[in-house]
Structures are given as C-alpha cells and as structure tokens.
PDB file with SEQRES, HELIX, SHEET and CRYST1 records, atoms N, CA, C and O in Angstrom:
SEQRES   1 A   88  GLU GLY ASN GLU PRO GLY ASP SER THR LYS ILE THR TYR          
SEQRES   2 A   88  ARG GLU LEU LEU HIS LYS VAL CYS GLN PHE ALA ASN VAL          
SEQRES   3 A   88  LEU HIS SER GLN GLY VAL LYS LYS GLY ASP ARG VAL SER          
SEQRES   4 A   88  ILE TYR MET PRO MET ILE LEU GLU LEU VAL ILE ALA MET          
SEQRES   5 A   88  LEU ALA CYS ALA ARG ILE GLY ALA LEU HIS SER VAL VAL          
SEQRES   6 A   88  PHE ALA GLY PHE SER ALA ASP SER LEU CYS GLU ARG ILE          
SEQRES   7 A   88  LEU ASP CYS GLY CYS SER LEU LEU ILE THR                      
HELIX    1 AA1 TYR A   13  SER A   29  1                                  17    
HELIX    2 AA2 LEU A   46  ILE A   58  1                                  13    
HELIX    3 AA3 ALA A   71  CYS A   81  1                                  11    
SHEET    1 AA1 3 LEU A  61  PHE A  66  0                                        
SHEET    2 AA1 3 ARG A  37  MET A  42  1                                        
SHEET    3 AA1 3 LEU A  85  ILE A  87  1                                        
CRYST1    1.000    1.000    1.000  90.00  90.00  90.00 P 1           1          
ATOM      1  N   GLU A   1       0.837  -1.184   0.000  1.00  0.00           N  
ATOM      2  CA  GLU A   1       0.000   0.000   0.000  1.00  0.00           C  
ATOM      3  C   GLU A   1       0.876   1.239   0.000  1.00  0.00           C  
ATOM      4  O   GLU A   1       1.799   1.353   0.807  1.00  0.00           O  
ATOM      5  N   GLY A   2       0.595   2.156  -0.891  1.00  0.00           N  
ATOM      6  CA  GLY A   2       1.344   3.403  -0.970  1.00  0.00           C  
ATOM      7  C   GLY A   2       0.708   4.501  -0.135  1.00  0.00           C  
ATOM      8  O   GLY A   2      -0.209   4.245   0.646  1.00  0.00           O  
ATOM      9  N   ASN A   3       1.187   5.702  -0.299  1.00  0.00           N  
ATOM     10  CA  ASN A   3       0.671   6.836   0.453  1.00  0.00           C  
ATOM     11  C   ASN A   3      -0.703   7.277  -0.036  1.00  0.00           C  
ATOM     12  O   ASN A   3      -1.546   7.689   0.761  1.00  0.00           O  
ATOM     13  N   GLU A   4      -0.929   7.191  -1.340  1.00  0.00           N  
ATOM     14  CA  GLU A   4      -2.198   7.628  -1.921  1.00  0.00           C  
ATOM     15  C   GLU A   4      -3.213   6.486  -1.869  1.00  0.00           C  
ATOM     16  O   GLU A   4      -2.852   5.325  -2.065  1.00  0.00           O  
ATOM     17  N   PRO A   5      -4.476   6.809  -1.607  1.00  0.00           N  
ATOM     18  CA  PRO A   5      -5.511   5.762  -1.639  1.00  0.00           C  
ATOM     19  C   PRO A   5      -5.568   5.112  -3.024  1.00  0.00           C  
ATOM     20  O   PRO A   5      -5.535   5.803  -4.042  1.00  0.00           O  
ATOM     21  N   GLY A   6      -5.650   3.823  -3.052  1.00  0.00           N  
ATOM     22  CA  GLY A   6      -5.704   3.111  -4.324  1.00  0.00           C  
ATOM     23  C   GLY A   6      -4.351   2.851  -4.945  1.00  0.00           C  
ATOM     24  O   GLY A   6      -4.269   2.188  -5.978  1.00  0.00           O  
ATOM     25  N   ASP A   7      -3.279   3.359  -4.339  1.00  0.00           N  
ATOM     26  CA  ASP A   7      -1.922   3.162  -4.845  1.00  0.00           C  
ATOM     27  C   ASP A   7      -1.357   1.901  -4.199  1.00  0.00           C  
ATOM     28  O   ASP A   7      -0.935   1.925  -3.043  1.00  0.00           O  
ATOM     29  N   SER A   8      -1.350   0.809  -4.944  1.00  0.00           N  
ATOM     30  CA  SER A   8      -0.850  -0.445  -4.381  1.00  0.00           C  
ATOM     31  C   SER A   8      -0.152  -1.255  -5.469  1.00  0.00           C  
ATOM     32  O   SER A   8      -0.370  -1.036  -6.660  1.00  0.00           O  
ATOM     33  N   THR A   9       0.678  -2.181  -5.045  1.00  0.00           N  
ATOM     34  CA  THR A   9       1.401  -3.072  -5.939  1.00  0.00           C  
ATOM     35  C   THR A   9       1.322  -4.474  -5.367  1.00  0.00           C  
ATOM     36  O   THR A   9       1.382  -4.661  -4.152  1.00  0.00           O  
ATOM     37  N   LYS A  10       1.190  -5.444  -6.231  1.00  0.00           N  
ATOM     38  CA  LYS A  10       1.185  -6.841  -5.795  1.00  0.00           C  
ATOM     39  C   LYS A  10       2.429  -7.515  -6.333  1.00  0.00           C  
ATOM     40  O   LYS A  10       2.832  -7.298  -7.475  1.00  0.00           O  
ATOM     41  N   ILE A  11       3.035  -8.344  -5.483  1.00  0.00           N  
ATOM     42  CA  ILE A  11       4.259  -9.047  -5.858  1.00  0.00           C  
ATOM     43  C   ILE A  11       4.255 -10.401  -5.144  1.00  0.00           C  
ATOM     44  O   ILE A  11       3.808 -10.502  -4.001  1.00  0.00           O  
ATOM     45  N   THR A  12       4.748 -11.426  -5.812  1.00  0.00           N  
ATOM     46  CA  THR A  12       4.805 -12.742  -5.171  1.00  0.00           C  
ATOM     47  C   THR A  12       6.067 -12.827  -4.309  1.00  0.00           C  
ATOM     48  O   THR A  12       6.991 -12.029  -4.465  1.00  0.00           O  
ATOM     49  N   TYR A  13       6.094 -13.785  -3.419  1.00  0.00           N  
ATOM     50  CA  TYR A  13       7.290 -13.990  -2.598  1.00  0.00           C  
ATOM     51  C   TYR A  13       8.493 -14.348  -3.463  1.00  0.00           C  
ATOM     52  O   TYR A  13       9.615 -13.946  -3.155  1.00  0.00           O  
ATOM     53  N   ARG A  14       8.276 -15.092  -4.531  1.00  0.00           N  
ATOM     54  CA  ARG A  14       9.368 -15.471  -5.421  1.00  0.00           C  
ATOM     55  C   ARG A  14       9.955 -14.239  -6.118  1.00  0.00           C  
ATOM     56  O   ARG A  14      11.173 -14.097  -6.224  1.00  0.00           O  
ATOM     57  N   GLU A  15       9.071 -13.349  -6.593  1.00  0.00           N  
ATOM     58  CA  GLU A  15       9.543 -12.113  -7.237  1.00  0.00           C  
ATOM     59  C   GLU A  15      10.284 -11.234  -6.236  1.00  0.00           C  
ATOM     60  O   GLU A  15      11.318 -10.646  -6.553  1.00  0.00           O  
ATOM     61  N   LEU A  16       9.738 -11.155  -5.019  1.00  0.00           N  
ATOM     62  CA  LEU A  16      10.389 -10.356  -3.986  1.00  0.00           C  
ATOM     63  C   LEU A  16      11.772 -10.903  -3.669  1.00  0.00           C  
ATOM     64  O   LEU A  16      12.732 -10.137  -3.578  1.00  0.00           O  
ATOM     65  N   LEU A  17      11.890 -12.213  -3.499  1.00  0.00           N  
ATOM     66  CA  LEU A  17      13.191 -12.822  -3.220  1.00  0.00           C  
ATOM     67  C   LEU A  17      14.176 -12.532  -4.341  1.00  0.00           C  
ATOM     68  O   LEU A  17      15.337 -12.216  -4.079  1.00  0.00           O  
ATOM     69  N   HIS A  18      13.734 -12.634  -5.572  1.00  0.00           N  
ATOM     70  CA  HIS A  18      14.610 -12.375  -6.723  1.00  0.00           C  
ATOM     71  C   HIS A  18      15.124 -10.932  -6.698  1.00  0.00           C  
ATOM     72  O   HIS A  18      16.317 -10.691  -6.886  1.00  0.00           O  
ATOM     73  N   LYS A  19      14.223  -9.979  -6.467  1.00  0.00           N  
ATOM     74  CA  LYS A  19      14.616  -8.566  -6.441  1.00  0.00           C  
ATOM     75  C   LYS A  19      15.532  -8.264  -5.257  1.00  0.00           C  
ATOM     76  O   LYS A  19      16.480  -7.490  -5.389  1.00  0.00           O  
ATOM     77  N   VAL A  20      15.254  -8.869  -4.104  1.00  0.00           N  
ATOM     78  CA  VAL A  20      16.095  -8.656  -2.918  1.00  0.00           C  
ATOM     79  C   VAL A  20      17.497  -9.210  -3.160  1.00  0.00           C  
ATOM     80  O   VAL A  20      18.484  -8.558  -2.820  1.00  0.00           O  
ATOM     81  N   CYS A  21      17.594 -10.392  -3.737  1.00  0.00           N  
ATOM     82  CA  CYS A  21      18.905 -10.982  -4.030  1.00  0.00           C  
ATOM     83  C   CYS A  21      19.674 -10.138  -5.045  1.00  0.00           C  
ATOM     84  O   CYS A  21      20.884  -9.955  -4.911  1.00  0.00           O  
ATOM     85  N   GLN A  22      18.978  -9.625  -6.058  1.00  0.00           N  
ATOM     86  CA  GLN A  22      19.627  -8.755  -7.037  1.00  0.00           C  
ATOM     87  C   GLN A  22      20.201  -7.515  -6.356  1.00  0.00           C  
ATOM     88  O   GLN A  22      21.350  -7.143  -6.594  1.00  0.00           O  
ATOM     89  N   PHE A  23      19.395  -6.878  -5.509  1.00  0.00           N  
ATOM     90  CA  PHE A  23      19.858  -5.647  -4.868  1.00  0.00           C  
ATOM     91  C   PHE A  23      20.938  -5.936  -3.837  1.00  0.00           C  
ATOM     92  O   PHE A  23      21.837  -5.118  -3.644  1.00  0.00           O  
ATOM     93  N   ALA A  24      20.869  -7.077  -3.173  1.00  0.00           N  
ATOM     94  CA  ALA A  24      21.929  -7.463  -2.242  1.00  0.00           C  
ATOM     95  C   ALA A  24      23.250  -7.620  -2.993  1.00  0.00           C  
ATOM     96  O   ALA A  24      24.305  -7.261  -2.468  1.00  0.00           O  
ATOM     97  N   ASN A  25      23.202  -8.147  -4.203  1.00  0.00           N  
ATOM     98  CA  ASN A  25      24.407  -8.260  -5.024  1.00  0.00           C  
ATOM     99  C   ASN A  25      24.936  -6.884  -5.412  1.00  0.00           C  
ATOM    100  O   ASN A  25      26.149  -6.674  -5.454  1.00  0.00           O  
ATOM    101  N   VAL A  26      24.038  -5.950  -5.696  1.00  0.00           N  
ATOM    102  CA  VAL A  26      24.460  -4.580  -6.015  1.00  0.00           C  
ATOM    103  C   VAL A  26      25.156  -3.961  -4.799  1.00  0.00           C  
ATOM    104  O   VAL A  26      26.216  -3.349  -4.933  1.00  0.00           O  
ATOM    105  N   LEU A  27      24.564  -4.120  -3.627  1.00  0.00           N  
ATOM    106  CA  LEU A  27      25.179  -3.582  -2.405  1.00  0.00           C  
ATOM    107  C   LEU A  27      26.552  -4.206  -2.175  1.00  0.00           C  
ATOM    108  O   LEU A  27      27.514  -3.519  -1.831  1.00  0.00           O  
ATOM    109  N   HIS A  28      26.622  -5.513  -2.371  1.00  0.00           N  
ATOM    110  CA  HIS A  28      27.892  -6.220  -2.181  1.00  0.00           C  
ATOM    111  C   HIS A  28      28.946  -5.708  -3.164  1.00  0.00           C  
ATOM    112  O   HIS A  28      30.113  -5.554  -2.802  1.00  0.00           O  
ATOM    113  N   SER A  29      28.533  -5.444  -4.407  1.00  0.00           N  
ATOM    114  CA  SER A  29      29.485  -4.940  -5.401  1.00  0.00           C  
ATOM    115  C   SER A  29      29.950  -3.520  -5.076  1.00  0.00           C  
ATOM    116  O   SER A  29      31.008  -3.093  -5.540  1.00  0.00           O  
ATOM    117  N   GLN A  30      29.173  -2.794  -4.290  1.00  0.00           N  
ATOM    118  CA  GLN A  30      29.554  -1.448  -3.855  1.00  0.00           C  
ATOM    119  C   GLN A  30      30.413  -1.485  -2.590  1.00  0.00           C  
ATOM    120  O   GLN A  30      30.782  -0.437  -2.059  1.00  0.00           O  
ATOM    121  N   GLY A  31      30.728  -2.671  -2.115  1.00  0.00           N  
ATOM    122  CA  GLY A  31      31.608  -2.813  -0.964  1.00  0.00           C  
ATOM    123  C   GLY A  31      30.902  -2.875   0.378  1.00  0.00           C  
ATOM    124  O   GLY A  31      31.560  -2.842   1.417  1.00  0.00           O  
ATOM    125  N   VAL A  32      29.580  -2.963   0.381  1.00  0.00           N  
ATOM    126  CA  VAL A  32      28.834  -3.063   1.642  1.00  0.00           C  
ATOM    127  C   VAL A  32      28.961  -4.489   2.147  1.00  0.00           C  
ATOM    128  O   VAL A  32      28.749  -5.445   1.401  1.00  0.00           O  
ATOM    129  N   LYS A  33      29.310  -4.625   3.422  1.00  0.00           N  
ATOM    130  CA  LYS A  33      29.474  -5.950   4.012  1.00  0.00           C  
ATOM    131  C   LYS A  33      28.794  -6.008   5.370  1.00  0.00           C  
ATOM    132  O   LYS A  33      28.259  -5.008   5.850  1.00  0.00           O  
ATOM    133  N   LYS A  34      28.818  -7.170   5.977  1.00  0.00           N  
ATOM    134  CA  LYS A  34      28.171  -7.379   7.266  1.00  0.00           C  
ATOM    135  C   LYS A  34      28.689  -6.366   8.291  1.00  0.00           C  
ATOM    136  O   LYS A  34      29.896  -6.178   8.442  1.00  0.00           O  
ATOM    137  N   GLY A  35      27.755  -5.721   8.989  1.00  0.00           N  
ATOM    138  CA  GLY A  35      28.109  -4.751  10.021  1.00  0.00           C  
ATOM    139  C   GLY A  35      28.195  -3.313   9.528  1.00  0.00           C  
ATOM    140  O   GLY A  35      28.218  -2.387  10.339  1.00  0.00           O  
ATOM    141  N   ASP A  36      28.243  -3.105   8.203  1.00  0.00           N  
ATOM    142  CA  ASP A  36      28.259  -1.737   7.674  1.00  0.00           C  
ATOM    143  C   ASP A  36      26.899  -1.085   7.915  1.00  0.00           C  
ATOM    144  O   ASP A  36      25.882  -1.762   8.067  1.00  0.00           O  
ATOM    145  N   ARG A  37      26.908   0.237   7.946  1.00  0.00           N  
ATOM    146  CA  ARG A  37      25.675   0.984   8.152  1.00  0.00           C  
ATOM    147  C   ARG A  37      25.266   1.671   6.849  1.00  0.00           C  
ATOM    148  O   ARG A  37      26.086   2.285   6.165  1.00  0.00           O  
ATOM    149  N   VAL A  38      23.974   1.552   6.523  1.00  0.00           N  
ATOM    150  CA  VAL A  38      23.432   2.086   5.285  1.00  0.00           C  
ATOM    151  C   VAL A  38      22.206   2.933   5.626  1.00  0.00           C  
ATOM    152  O   VAL A  38      21.366   2.520   6.425  1.00  0.00           O  
ATOM    153  N   SER A  39      22.105   4.114   5.022  1.00  0.00           N  
ATOM    154  CA  SER A  39      20.900   4.934   5.170  1.00  0.00           C  
ATOM    155  C   SER A  39      20.068   4.809   3.910  1.00  0.00           C  
ATOM    156  O   SER A  39      20.597   4.753   2.800  1.00  0.00           O  
ATOM    157  N   ILE A  40      18.760   4.764   4.096  1.00  0.00           N  
ATOM    158  CA  ILE A  40      17.832   4.648   2.979  1.00  0.00           C  
ATOM    159  C   ILE A  40      16.911   5.863   3.018  1.00  0.00           C  
ATOM    160  O   ILE A  40      16.210   6.086   4.006  1.00  0.00           O  
ATOM    161  N   TYR A  41      16.915   6.647   1.943  1.00  0.00           N  
ATOM    162  CA  TYR A  41      16.127   7.884   1.842  1.00  0.00           C  
ATOM    163  C   TYR A  41      15.181   7.741   0.662  1.00  0.00           C  
ATOM    164  O   TYR A  41      15.515   8.113  -0.463  1.00  0.00           O  
ATOM    165  N   MET A  42      13.979   7.190   0.933  1.00  0.00           N  
ATOM    166  CA  MET A  42      13.024   6.889  -0.138  1.00  0.00           C  
ATOM    167  C   MET A  42      11.600   7.103   0.351  1.00  0.00           C  
ATOM    168  O   MET A  42      11.338   7.051   1.553  1.00  0.00           O  
ATOM    169  N   PRO A  43      10.679   7.343  -0.580  1.00  0.00           N  
ATOM    170  CA  PRO A  43       9.261   7.387  -0.199  1.00  0.00           C  
ATOM    171  C   PRO A  43       8.737   5.965   0.020  1.00  0.00           C  
ATOM    172  O   PRO A  43       9.482   4.996  -0.126  1.00  0.00           O  
ATOM    173  N   MET A  44       7.474   5.846   0.364  1.00  0.00           N  
ATOM    174  CA  MET A  44       6.857   4.542   0.617  1.00  0.00           C  
ATOM    175  C   MET A  44       6.564   3.838  -0.711  1.00  0.00           C  
ATOM    176  O   MET A  44       5.447   3.888  -1.225  1.00  0.00           O  
ATOM    177  N   ILE A  45       7.600   3.181  -1.255  1.00  0.00           N  
ATOM    178  CA  ILE A  45       7.464   2.426  -2.499  1.00  0.00           C  
ATOM    179  C   ILE A  45       8.036   1.036  -2.286  1.00  0.00           C  
ATOM    180  O   ILE A  45       8.717   0.783  -1.292  1.00  0.00           O  
ATOM    181  N   LEU A  46       7.764   0.149  -3.206  1.00  0.00           N  
ATOM    182  CA  LEU A  46       8.226  -1.237  -3.102  1.00  0.00           C  
ATOM    183  C   LEU A  46       9.746  -1.323  -2.984  1.00  0.00           C  
ATOM    184  O   LEU A  46      10.265  -2.188  -2.279  1.00  0.00           O  
ATOM    185  N   GLU A  47      10.458  -0.437  -3.666  1.00  0.00           N  
ATOM    186  CA  GLU A  47      11.916  -0.475  -3.645  1.00  0.00           C  
ATOM    187  C   GLU A  47      12.487  -0.197  -2.249  1.00  0.00           C  
ATOM    188  O   GLU A  47      13.597  -0.628  -1.937  1.00  0.00           O  
ATOM    189  N   LEU A  48      11.738   0.513  -1.417  1.00  0.00           N  
ATOM    190  CA  LEU A  48      12.160   0.731  -0.031  1.00  0.00           C  
ATOM    191  C   LEU A  48      12.224  -0.595   0.711  1.00  0.00           C  
ATOM    192  O   LEU A  48      13.197  -0.876   1.410  1.00  0.00           O  
ATOM    193  N   VAL A  49      11.201  -1.395   0.559  1.00  0.00           N  
ATOM    194  CA  VAL A  49      11.160  -2.710   1.212  1.00  0.00           C  
ATOM    195  C   VAL A  49      12.279  -3.598   0.674  1.00  0.00           C  
ATOM    196  O   VAL A  49      12.929  -4.311   1.438  1.00  0.00           O  
ATOM    197  N   ILE A  50      12.502  -3.556  -0.624  1.00  0.00           N  
ATOM    198  CA  ILE A  50      13.561  -4.359  -1.237  1.00  0.00           C  
ATOM    199  C   ILE A  50      14.921  -3.946  -0.686  1.00  0.00           C  
ATOM    200  O   ILE A  50      15.747  -4.803  -0.373  1.00  0.00           O  
ATOM    201  N   ALA A  51      15.161  -2.648  -0.564  1.00  0.00           N  
ATOM    202  CA  ALA A  51      16.440  -2.160  -0.035  1.00  0.00           C  
ATOM    203  C   ALA A  51      16.638  -2.588   1.413  1.00  0.00           C  
ATOM    204  O   ALA A  51      17.733  -3.001   1.795  1.00  0.00           O  
ATOM    205  N   MET A  52      15.582  -2.491   2.223  1.00  0.00           N  
ATOM    206  CA  MET A  52      15.681  -2.906   3.631  1.00  0.00           C  
ATOM    207  C   MET A  52      16.002  -4.393   3.747  1.00  0.00           C  
ATOM    208  O   MET A  52      16.881  -4.786   4.513  1.00  0.00           O  
ATOM    209  N   LEU A  53      15.286  -5.214   2.983  1.00  0.00           N  
ATOM    210  CA  LEU A  53      15.507  -6.659   3.043  1.00  0.00           C  
ATOM    211  C   LEU A  53      16.878  -7.050   2.486  1.00  0.00           C  
ATOM    212  O   LEU A  53      17.495  -8.000   2.967  1.00  0.00           O  
ATOM    213  N   ALA A  54      17.351  -6.324   1.478  1.00  0.00           N  
ATOM    214  CA  ALA A  54      18.679  -6.608   0.923  1.00  0.00           C  
ATOM    215  C   ALA A  54      19.754  -6.303   1.960  1.00  0.00           C  
ATOM    216  O   ALA A  54      20.721  -7.052   2.092  1.00  0.00           O  
ATOM    217  N   CYS A  55      19.589  -5.216   2.691  1.00  0.00           N  
ATOM    218  CA  CYS A  55      20.548  -4.893   3.761  1.00  0.00           C  
ATOM    219  C   CYS A  55      20.546  -6.001   4.816  1.00  0.00           C  
ATOM    220  O   CYS A  55      21.602  -6.451   5.260  1.00  0.00           O  
ATOM    221  N   ALA A  56      19.358  -6.427   5.206  1.00  0.00           N  
ATOM    222  CA  ALA A  56      19.259  -7.491   6.208  1.00  0.00           C  
ATOM    223  C   ALA A  56      19.870  -8.787   5.679  1.00  0.00           C  
ATOM    224  O   ALA A  56      20.488  -9.535   6.435  1.00  0.00           O  
ATOM    225  N   ARG A  57      19.702  -9.050   4.404  1.00  0.00           N  
ATOM    226  CA  ARG A  57      20.221 -10.290   3.814  1.00  0.00           C  
ATOM    227  C   ARG A  57      21.738 -10.373   3.885  1.00  0.00           C  
ATOM    228  O   ARG A  57      22.290 -11.453   4.095  1.00  0.00           O  
ATOM    229  N   ILE A  58      22.427  -9.225   3.709  1.00  0.00           N  
ATOM    230  CA  ILE A  58      23.894  -9.263   3.764  1.00  0.00           C  
ATOM    231  C   ILE A  58      24.429  -8.898   5.148  1.00  0.00           C  
ATOM    232  O   ILE A  58      25.640  -8.906   5.367  1.00  0.00           O  
ATOM    233  N   GLY A  59      23.535  -8.580   6.076  1.00  0.00           N  
ATOM    234  CA  GLY A  59      23.967  -8.289   7.442  1.00  0.00           C  
ATOM    235  C   GLY A  59      24.353  -6.844   7.689  1.00  0.00           C  
ATOM    236  O   GLY A  59      25.012  -6.535   8.682  1.00  0.00           O  
ATOM    237  N   ALA A  60      23.950  -5.958   6.794  1.00  0.00           N  
ATOM    238  CA  ALA A  60      24.237  -4.532   6.978  1.00  0.00           C  
ATOM    239  C   ALA A  60      23.111  -3.900   7.798  1.00  0.00           C  
ATOM    240  O   ALA A  60      21.941  -4.241   7.623  1.00  0.00           O  
ATOM    241  N   LEU A  61      23.462  -2.998   8.671  1.00  0.00           N  
ATOM    242  CA  LEU A  61      22.462  -2.272   9.449  1.00  0.00           C  
ATOM    243  C   LEU A  61      21.884  -1.173   8.575  1.00  0.00           C  
ATOM    244  O   LEU A  61      22.615  -0.532   7.820  1.00  0.00           O  
ATOM    245  N   HIS A  62      20.584  -0.949   8.669  1.00  0.00           N  
ATOM    246  CA  HIS A  62      19.989   0.102   7.848  1.00  0.00           C  
ATOM    247  C   HIS A  62      19.173   1.068   8.698  1.00  0.00           C  
ATOM    248  O   HIS A  62      18.591   0.696   9.718  1.00  0.00           O  
ATOM    249  N   SER A  63      19.149   2.308   8.250  1.00  0.00           N  
ATOM    250  CA  SER A  63      18.370   3.352   8.891  1.00  0.00           C  
ATOM    251  C   SER A  63      17.502   3.994   7.814  1.00  0.00           C  
ATOM    252  O   SER A  63      18.016   4.501   6.817  1.00  0.00           O  
ATOM    253  N   VAL A  64      16.198   3.971   8.014  1.00  0.00           N  
ATOM    254  CA  VAL A  64      15.276   4.530   7.029  1.00  0.00           C  
ATOM    255  C   VAL A  64      14.970   5.978   7.392  1.00  0.00           C  
ATOM    256  O   VAL A  64      14.508   6.266   8.496  1.00  0.00           O  
ATOM    257  N   VAL A  65      15.229   6.880   6.462  1.00  0.00           N  
ATOM    258  CA  VAL A  65      14.884   8.290   6.613  1.00  0.00           C  
ATOM    259  C   VAL A  65      13.854   8.573   5.529  1.00  0.00           C  
ATOM    260  O   VAL A  65      14.175   8.536   4.341  1.00  0.00           O  
ATOM    261  N   PHE A  66      12.628   8.853   5.928  1.00  0.00           N  
ATOM    262  CA  PHE A  66      11.564   9.020   4.944  1.00  0.00           C  
ATOM    263  C   PHE A  66      11.772  10.279   4.121  1.00  0.00           C  
ATOM    264  O   PHE A  66      12.340  11.262   4.597  1.00  0.00           O  
ATOM    265  N   ALA A  67      11.310  10.236   2.896  1.00  0.00           N  
ATOM    266  CA  ALA A  67      11.596  11.261   1.901  1.00  0.00           C  
ATOM    267  C   ALA A  67      11.064  12.642   2.274  1.00  0.00           C  
ATOM    268  O   ALA A  67      11.460  13.628   1.652  1.00  0.00           O  
ATOM    269  N   GLY A  68      10.189  12.747   3.258  1.00  0.00           N  
ATOM    270  CA  GLY A  68       9.662  14.045   3.657  1.00  0.00           C  
ATOM    271  C   GLY A  68      10.632  14.853   4.506  1.00  0.00           C  
ATOM    272  O   GLY A  68      10.382  16.034   4.751  1.00  0.00           O  
ATOM    273  N   PHE A  69      11.726  14.261   4.961  1.00  0.00           N  
ATOM    274  CA  PHE A  69      12.689  14.960   5.803  1.00  0.00           C  
ATOM    275  C   PHE A  69      13.531  15.915   4.959  1.00  0.00           C  
ATOM    276  O   PHE A  69      13.757  15.675   3.773  1.00  0.00           O  
ATOM    277  N   SER A  70      13.986  16.982   5.576  1.00  0.00           N  
ATOM    278  CA  SER A  70      14.807  17.971   4.868  1.00  0.00           C  
ATOM    279  C   SER A  70      16.225  17.440   4.668  1.00  0.00           C  
ATOM    280  O   SER A  70      16.620  16.437   5.263  1.00  0.00           O  
ATOM    281  N   ALA A  71      16.973  18.128   3.826  1.00  0.00           N  
ATOM    282  CA  ALA A  71      18.367  17.747   3.570  1.00  0.00           C  
ATOM    283  C   ALA A  71      19.198  17.844   4.845  1.00  0.00           C  
ATOM    284  O   ALA A  71      20.072  17.007   5.073  1.00  0.00           O  
ATOM    285  N   ASP A  72      18.939  18.853   5.682  1.00  0.00           N  
ATOM    286  CA  ASP A  72      19.674  18.995   6.943  1.00  0.00           C  
ATOM    287  C   ASP A  72      19.400  17.831   7.886  1.00  0.00           C  
ATOM    288  O   ASP A  72      20.317  17.305   8.517  1.00  0.00           O  
ATOM    289  N   SER A  73      18.129  17.429   7.979  1.00  0.00           N  
ATOM    290  CA  SER A  73      17.773  16.289   8.830  1.00  0.00           C  
ATOM    291  C   SER A  73      18.442  15.012   8.333  1.00  0.00           C  
ATOM    292  O   SER A  73      18.939  14.210   9.124  1.00  0.00           O  
ATOM    293  N   LEU A  74      18.450  14.836   7.027  1.00  0.00           N  
ATOM    294  CA  LEU A  74      19.101  13.665   6.441  1.00  0.00           C  
ATOM    295  C   LEU A  74      20.591  13.679   6.763  1.00  0.00           C  
ATOM    296  O   LEU A  74      21.156  12.655   7.149  1.00  0.00           O  
ATOM    297  N   CYS A  75      21.227  14.836   6.605  1.00  0.00           N  
ATOM    298  CA  CYS A  75      22.654  14.973   6.881  1.00  0.00           C  
ATOM    299  C   CYS A  75      22.982  14.616   8.330  1.00  0.00           C  
ATOM    300  O   CYS A  75      23.956  13.911   8.595  1.00  0.00           O  
ATOM    301  N   GLU A  76      22.171  15.102   9.261  1.00  0.00           N  
ATOM    302  CA  GLU A  76      22.392  14.804  10.683  1.00  0.00           C  
ATOM    303  C   GLU A  76      22.304  13.313  10.955  1.00  0.00           C  
ATOM    304  O   GLU A  76      23.121  12.768  11.698  1.00  0.00           O  
ATOM    305  N   ARG A  77      21.329  12.654  10.364  1.00  0.00           N  
ATOM    306  CA  ARG A  77      21.162  11.217  10.584  1.00  0.00           C  
ATOM    307  C   ARG A  77      22.309  10.417   9.975  1.00  0.00           C  
ATOM    308  O   ARG A  77      22.759   9.430  10.557  1.00  0.00           O  
ATOM    309  N   ILE A  78      22.778  10.843   8.807  1.00  0.00           N  
ATOM    310  CA  ILE A  78      23.911  10.163   8.174  1.00  0.00           C  
ATOM    311  C   ILE A  78      25.158  10.290   9.044  1.00  0.00           C  
ATOM    312  O   ILE A  78      25.876   9.312   9.253  1.00  0.00           O  
ATOM    313  N   LEU A  79      25.413  11.482   9.544  1.00  0.00           N  
ATOM    314  CA  LEU A  79      26.590  11.702  10.388  1.00  0.00           C  
ATOM    315  C   LEU A  79      26.474  10.974  11.718  1.00  0.00           C  
ATOM    316  O   LEU A  79      27.458  10.420  12.209  1.00  0.00           O  
ATOM    317  N   ASP A  80      25.272  10.970  12.309  1.00  0.00           N  
ATOM    318  CA  ASP A  80      25.072  10.299  13.595  1.00  0.00           C  
ATOM    319  C   ASP A  80      25.320   8.802  13.521  1.00  0.00           C  
ATOM    320  O   ASP A  80      25.923   8.221  14.424  1.00  0.00           O  
ATOM    321  N   CYS A  81      24.856   8.177  12.446  1.00  0.00           N  
ATOM    322  CA  CYS A  81      25.015   6.713  12.364  1.00  0.00           C  
ATOM    323  C   CYS A  81      26.312   6.304  11.676  1.00  0.00           C  
ATOM    324  O   CYS A  81      26.695   5.135  11.728  1.00  0.00           O  
ATOM    325  N   GLY A  82      26.989   7.248  11.033  1.00  0.00           N  
ATOM    326  CA  GLY A  82      28.250   6.927  10.360  1.00  0.00           C  
ATOM    327  C   GLY A  82      28.069   5.969   9.208  1.00  0.00           C  
ATOM    328  O   GLY A  82      28.840   5.023   9.048  1.00  0.00           O  
ATOM    329  N   CYS A  83      27.046   6.213   8.402  1.00  0.00           N  
ATOM    330  CA  CYS A  83      26.737   5.263   7.331  1.00  0.00           C  
ATOM    331  C   CYS A  83      27.782   5.341   6.216  1.00  0.00           C  
ATOM    332  O   CYS A  83      28.413   6.373   5.992  1.00  0.00           O  
ATOM    333  N   SER A  84      27.935   4.219   5.535  1.00  0.00           N  
ATOM    334  CA  SER A  84      28.920   4.140   4.445  1.00  0.00           C  
ATOM    335  C   SER A  84      28.253   4.263   3.078  1.00  0.00           C  
ATOM    336  O   SER A  84      28.945   4.397   2.068  1.00  0.00           O  
ATOM    337  N   LEU A  85      26.908   4.218   3.029  1.00  0.00           N  
ATOM    338  CA  LEU A  85      26.205   4.283   1.759  1.00  0.00           C  
ATOM    339  C   LEU A  85      24.829   4.890   1.981  1.00  0.00           C  
ATOM    340  O   LEU A  85      24.175   4.613   2.987  1.00  0.00           O  
ATOM    341  N   LEU A  86      24.391   5.719   1.040  1.00  0.00           N  
ATOM    342  CA  LEU A  86      23.039   6.289   1.068  1.00  0.00           C  
ATOM    343  C   LEU A  86      22.297   5.770  -0.163  1.00  0.00           C  
ATOM    344  O   LEU A  86      22.763   5.914  -1.293  1.00  0.00           O  
ATOM    345  N   ILE A  87      21.145   5.169   0.078  1.00  0.00           N  
ATOM    346  CA  ILE A  87      20.300   4.665  -1.009  1.00  0.00           C  
ATOM    347  C   ILE A  87      19.146   5.645  -1.177  1.00  0.00           C  
ATOM    348  O   ILE A  87      18.413   5.927  -0.230  1.00  0.00           O  
ATOM    349  N   THR A  88      18.993   6.166  -2.410  1.00  0.00           N  
ATOM    350  CA  THR A  88      17.879   7.090  -2.688  1.00  0.00           C  
ATOM    351  C   THR A  88      17.048   6.583  -3.825  1.00  0.00           C  
ATOM    352  O   THR A  88      16.066   7.221  -4.205  1.00  0.00           O  
TER     353      THR A  88                                                      
END                                                                             
C-alpha cells in the first residue's frame, strides 16, 4: 500500500526474493558488508522494502529516513550513524 488511496502493488514472494537478491548483489558490489551501516532515503514504495531486506540479507544495518525529511535532517542522521552508503 502506498501513500495515496488506491496506490498499491502486488508481488509474489518469489519475485520479492529475486529482487532482494539482485539488490543485495548490487550492495555487495559497492563494498557493503556485514556490520556496515546504510541509510535509505526513499518514499513509501516497493523499492524501499527491497532495499531494507537486501541490507538485512547481507547483514548490513539500515536506517530509514523518509523522503519528507529535509536535507539537513538527512545529513544529521547520516553523520550520527556513520553510514557508508546512502540509497535514494
């Protein structure tokens, strides 16, 4: 379910697993490894869930900063957690 009424997407568990594994490989190719910290700055879309699950799959800690936050708020959160990658 998205933010707008009637805004929804359906996906099977198999499709979700495939997309999560693909994105986990992308994170791994960017040098993200177990224990690294990653910030995710996205609206409420399917790709947000995929990014969160991909981080969990490789053992990276993730912090979700919703897209409504200002650039200053995002900057503070990135510095506070010491993240090595920002996903937008």
